N, C-alpha and C positions, 0 to 999 in steps of 0.2 A: 504495500500500499503506500504510494507517494506522501511525503512529507507535504502538510498544507504549504509550510513556507516557499516551497519552490516551485516554479509553474510546471505542469504536464508537459510532457513530448510537444504536445502540438502547438500550445502556445510558445514554447521556446522557438522552435523551427520559424513559426509565423513572424517571430519577432526579429529573429537576426535575418529575415528576408528583407522585411521592412525597412530595418534600419540599413543595409546594404542598398536598398532602393533609393533611401533618402539621401545618403550620400555620395550616390551615381547622379541622382538629378540638382543637389546643389553644384556639384562638378560642373553639369552641363548649363544651368544657369549662369553660373561664373563666367563660363568661357563664351558663352553665346551673348549674353548683356555686356560685358564688359569688352568684349572683342580680342580674348585673350585667343581664344581660337584662330583667328584673321592672323593674329602676329604672327602664331606657331606655322601656320599654312604659310605665309609670306617667308618665314625663317629657313623653312624646309623643301625650299623649289628644287635642291638639289635632290638627285637620285639616293645619293647615299644618306644623306638627313634622314628623308622620307624612311626609309629602311630601318635605320636605328629606332626614330619614333615607333614604328610599328612594334620593332623588337623589345622597347620598354612598355609599350602597352601591351602585349600580350606576357611579359613576365611579371608586371601588375595585377594582371588575371588570376595568373598562377597562383601568387601572393596572396590575393583575396582568395581564391578556393581553397588552398592551404590555411588560411585563418580560420575560414566556415568550418572545414572540417575537422580543424582542432577544438572548434567551440562546441562541433557537436559531440565529439569525443568525449570531453569534459563534462559535458551534459550530461551524457549515458553515464560515466561514471561516478558523477554527481546523483544520478536518481538511481543506480545499482546501491549504492552506500545508503542513500534511505530506504529502499527496500531493505536492505540485510537489518538496518537500524530497526524499522517495523516489526521485521519478521523475528528478530532477537528480542525485542520487546514483549511480541505476543507469545514467545516461548517462556519467556521469564513469569509469564502472569498465567500459563494454561500447563495443564499437566499433559505429558507427550504422548501417553499411553490412551487413555481416555477421551482424550481434548473437553476436557471439563476445565474449570477454571482450579487455580490450584490454591494453595493457602494465603499466599500473598496477596492476590487478586480479591478473593475474598474476603478477608481483612480490610483491605481498601476499600472495598464495596459498602463494606459494614458499616465502617467509621464513616466513610461520606454520608451516608442516608442518615445515620444518627445525627451528624452533626449538622446535617440540613434542617433537621425538624426543630421546631421553636420549642414544643415542650416533649414528652417523651412521645416516641412516635410509635406507633403499631406493627412494631416488628418482631420476628421471631426467629431464633435461630435453630434448626433441628440436627445434630449432630447423629448420623447413623453408623455404627462400626457393625461388620460384618462377624457372624459368630462361626465358628468350625474352618476358618480361612486358613490356617494354618497349617490342619492336615493335608488339605487339598497341594498345597506348595510340597509338602515335606513326601508324599504319598505318591502324585501323579506329576509331579514337577512343575517349575515356576511358568513353565509353557501353558499350563493348565490354568493356574491362576492368574495370569494375564488373561486369560479369555473371559474368568470369572469378571475380574474386575472390569471389563470394558462390558459385559452383559448387565452389571449392576449399573452401568453409568448410562446406558440406553433405558435400562428399565427407572430409574429416578428420573430422568428426563421428561418421560412419558406421563411420569404421575403430577409433575408440577404446573403451575400456572406460568404463561410467556413472561410474567414481572420477576418470576422467582430465580435465582442464582443456584446451580449446584455445582459444589466443587469437590474435587478430592483433595482432602488435608494432608494425606500420604498412608503410606501401608494401603490399611482396608480400612480406613477413617474417610467417610464423606460427610458433606453438610449441606444445608438448604438454608438459605435465605429466603425468607417471603413476609408476606403480610398477614398481621395477626389481627384484623378490622374484625375478623365474626369472632374472634375470641375463643375460649379454650377446646368448646366443642368441635369446631372445623380443623384445628389444629391435632387433635386427637383422632379423626378422622383420617388426616393425611397419615399420621403417624401409624394407624392401624393397615392402611393401604400399602406402605412402604414393608410393614413386618410379611404382611401376607404376601407381596410379589416375590420379595427377594427370598420367601421360603421354598417359592416353587423350584424345582429341578434344573438343572443346567446341562443341556447334553456336550458333551466332548469327547471325541475321539471314542466313539461306542461306550461310551461310560456316563451313567446318571452322576454328576456333581450337585451335593446338595448342601446348603448353607441355611443362614438366618441371617437375622439382623435386629440390633438392639438400638432401642432411640432413645436419647436425652433433649428434652425441648425446654429451650429458656426464653420467655418472653421479656422484652426489654422493659425495664423499670426506672425509677429514679437511681435507684442503687447499683444498677448495671447499663449506665448511660454510654459507656466506651467498648469499643470491637473487643477487647483483650476482656473484658468482664464477661461479657454476654457469651462469647468461645468458652471462656472458664466454666459459666455455668451449666452451658449444655453438656460440657464435658463431664460434668458432676452429675447431673441427672441420669446420662447416658451409663456412665460406671454404675450408679446405683440397679438401674435395669439390671447391668449385669449379675449384681449379688443377689437378686430376686429373682434371676432362673433363667435369664436370656428371652430372645425372643417375646420380646415385649418393650413396651416404653414408660418413660416417667416424665413428669413436669419437674424442674428444679425448683424446691424450698430449700430456704437457709439451714436448715438442721441439716443437709446432706453433706455440708463441707466439712464437719468434724467427722464423721464415718469413712470420706474418701482419703483424707490425710492419714487415719487408722489403716486403712486397707494398702494405701501406697507405702505406707512403712514396715507392714508386715510383707508386702510382696517383696522387698527388697532385702528383708532379713532371711526370707525364707530361700532367695537367690544365695545369699552369703551361707546360709544353711547347709545347702545342698553341696557347696563347695567345699564346708570344712567337714562334713561328715556329721553335722550334727543331728540328722534324721538317720535313727538306727533301726535296726530289725529285733522285734519283740518275738518271742514263740510261745504259742498257744498250743498244748497237747491234744495229738489228736486219738483216738484207742478202738480197739478193736471190741465190739460187742460180742456176747455181753461179758466176756473175761477182763475186759479193760487192759488189755497188752498195748504197752505206746507202738504205735506204728508209725509216727512222725508229727510235724508241728506244719501248724498254718502260720504265715510271716505276717505279722502287721507292722506297720510303722509306727513309730514314735519319735516326737521331736524335742530335743533337750534343748529349750529356749533358753537363751542366756538370760532374759528378763523374766520369761512367764513360766518357767520349769518347764515339766516334764507336759507337752501337750498331745491330746490322739489324735486319729485323721481327722477327724470332723473338723477340726483347726484349720486344717491347712490342704488336704487334699484337693478339695473343690478350686482353691486359689490357685494350686499348681496348674491343673488342667485349664482355666480360664487364662495362666498366663503362659502356657505354653512349655511350664517348667515339669510337667509329668514325666515325662519321658526320661529325664536328667534323672529327677527323683527315684524313677523307678528301677534305672540301672544300676544306680547307685546302691541302692537297696540290697537289689538280687545279689549284686557283687560281696555285698557284706556278709549276706546271709549263707552264701553257698562256702565263702570261706570258713565261718563260723562252724556249719557242718562238716568240714571233712574231719574234724576228729571224733564225730560221733558214732555209733555203731553203724556199719555200712546198710544197714536194714533201715534205717528210721528216713522218710521221705520228707521233702519240704514243699509244702505248698502255697504258690506265692500268686497272688490278684494282680489281673494286668487291666489297665485302663481301656474302655471302649476304643478310645482315640488312637491307642498304640495299636490294635489289631487292624487300622487301615495300613498301618508301615508295611510297605512292600517286603522290607530289608529285616521286619521282627524274628524270622526263624535264624536269619546270620547275626543277630545282634547278640540273641540269647545263646546261639552256641559259640561265639566267641566269649560270652562271660563262663561258660561252663569250662571252656577250654583254658580261659586263664587261670581259674579258680582250681582247675583238677576235679569239677564237682561232676559224677556220672551223672548222664542225661537219665537213666534209668529211676532215678531217685528224686527228678524236680517232676511237680505237678502242678499246672498251668489252669488259674482258674478264671473264667470269664464270667461276665453277667449277661443276663437275657437282653436288656439293651444293647449290648453289643451285636447283637444277630440281627436288632432291628437296623441300624445305622448301614450293614453292608455285608449280607448273606455272603456273596461271593466271595468277599474278600476273607472273611471271616474262614472259609472251606480251606481257600489255596493255603493261609497262614496255619490253620491248626493240623491240617494233613500233614505238612510239612515237618511241623513239631513232631507228630506221632509217629514218623517216618524214622524218626531219631531215637525213639523210645519214650519221649515226654509223654506224660499222661495230659490227658484235658477233662478238667471237671466244670460243669455248668454250676454257676454260685448261685446262692439266692433263689433257689427254684421256686417259682411258685408267686414271685412277685413281681413277674415280668409280662412280656411278651412272647417267650417262646413254645412252640406248639410241636408236635408230634411229628410233622414234616421238617423242623430245625431238629430235633433229636433224631432222626431216622438219618438225614443229609450230612449231620456234620459227625455223627459218629463218637459221642461223647463216653468217656472210662469212669465217670463218677456224675451222679447228680447229689447236690448240697441242698437240703430241704431248709428253708430259710427259717429263721430262732422263733419268729413271729407266729409259726404253726405249732414249734416244739413247746415253746413256754405256757401255750393255752391249751394244750393237752388233757390238763386235770381240770379245765374251767368247761370243757365245750366236746360234747361226743360228736358233733359236726364236725370239728377241726380234727379230731382222731381219727374220723373215718378219710377225712383226706388227707392226711398222713400217712394213712394205710394203703388207700388210693394210689400216692407218689412212691411208694414203697414197692407196689406190686406192681407198677408200670415201669420202673426200675429192673426189678427182676425181670420182667416180661422182655425186654430188652437187651439182657445181659448186661446192665450197669450196677455197679455198685454202688450203693447209697451212704450219705453221713448225716447225720442229724445235727445240725447246730443248735447252741444254744440249751443245752442239757442242765440244770441245776438241782436236779433230785432223783435221786435213785429208784423212785416208782418208775420214771420218764424211762431209765436204762433198763430196766425190766419189760415195760410194754414193749418199747422199739424193737429191743432184741425177740420179744414174742412174733414181732410182725417180719422179722426178717431184715430191719434197716443192718447194714454191715459194721459202721463207724459212728464215730460219735465225738463233740467237742463241745465243752462248756466250763463254767465256773466249776462244776463240780470236779471235774476232773484238773482243772488249774487254769490259772489267767494267766494272760501274757507276760512273759518274762524276759530279762534281760540276757544275753549270753551267759554271764557268769552265774546268775541263780540257776538258769535251764543247766549247765555244768553240774552243779552240786546237787540237783535232782535226780540225773541221769545218774548219777550213783548212789541216790538212797532209792530208787526204784529198780536197781539189778537184784534178782534173788539170785539163791546160790547155785542157779543153774545157769547163771548169765543173762537171763530172759526179764526185758523190763516190762513191769508191771505196774501200774497204777493203784496205789491200795487206797479204800473207801477215805472219804475226808477226813474222818477223826481218828484215822491212823497215821495220816499224813505226816510228818516231823514237823514241829512247830509250825504245824498248818501250813508248809512247804508250798505246797502248790496251790494253795490258795492265797497268798499274801501277793498282794499288788496294792501298792497304794496308789498307782496312779490311777485304778480304774476301781471305784467304790462297788459294791458287789448290786446295788439297784441302777447301776449305770447302762443306759441302753448300747445295742451292739451298735460298734461303731465302723463306718464304712473301712473294708479291709483292702488293704493295695500290698500287694508284693510287687514289688517291681524289681 
């Protein structure tokens, strides 16, 4: 686009020609009216002087032509420079991939519209952050991520009015500047449309990529009369939506600021904690029923926080998933657990939970096998647990990853069975080795005959499919007897022991070894000093924390 201070090409050429014509006209007037031409003609009567005069005229014409050409070239160079400057200016204010405005242009436009208003303008900023975008880059590559961003940009353009401005702020964050004249209802309606539109699958290279969006909304007020303040408010509201479960929208209000600061601080501490190894594995016994022979441990995460003490998984696992740190946390925990268990009796197994996000990683089997090779832990002693949620996200990805792990001798268990969406089709197609019955069913057995029937049906289902079953959350001896009678294979819960650190686990392994070298967990009243039951970090009535082994 040419700069306004320079004439266009047509204007420049015409002006040059007119100037030359005027100069020629002036010379002609001087020559004819003052008799200069007549004097020259009288002085050049000789043949030689006439030739010299014609030669001079020709040379002058050549000089004039050269000057005109140079002028045109100079003007062309100026035009190209102006075009380059305009293009650079456009690039500096627009996102190269999506063509949307970038953060700079968005902020400048927002500031200009705020400054132009005499009072508080009816403006709103909607900040849109994509959910589950990082796994797409990790699993399908950056080309898929770029395609998703372009599709998102197109969908947002179609949803907003012509006078609204859509921008990509960076990464997977977008923003919309729009009028808020109709109030909160219209903004809420727009936010719902955004969430619904971005939840639609995106087709890429024969794959269905599924994302989502969380929207934060901030309306201009007397307190947020600057562009930075309004953008910050929308950002705070968006993060509140993330904390509340994603796939939703939130309006900003003042008390959100403190919660965001707390979350940001915890996020930074979590990153440092993973690097320093502050998140460590704890081990909960898994026993055979009904004889209570110890067959292994489930690995659960505990964070030795430098300020808050020992934290359970419910305090940081969701945060790790939201911030993309779950994989680093998982591999660190798995590496520690496999190293700890090398010195234990070789028949003891480790059960480790994998996040649904990690199950979409095409390199998951290689990463697990690399850790087993590094630590010298045999694949046959490892059991990977996945939740039913992981099956809903991408069944085919789950099938490929789990089959690869089983080919190396690693067992696969379906965790918290009965709380999600798995079906007989899932159980048949994925060929699990074990079903784990969620603790909510087990703890309610004494209270409800219907619950007992459901547990009985799950055990029978597992048996018919050739799967062993583990009952979680066992807290009473009567439950052990009933489960064993129904054919349940294994059990775990506070009755047999709470999650313990490595030092406590090593000590109890010695206490639980009988004269024949077998590991048997005694009834609670026989445990030395209440050993298996001691866990200051987990009160007896505490709910079961989300388990991650990773």
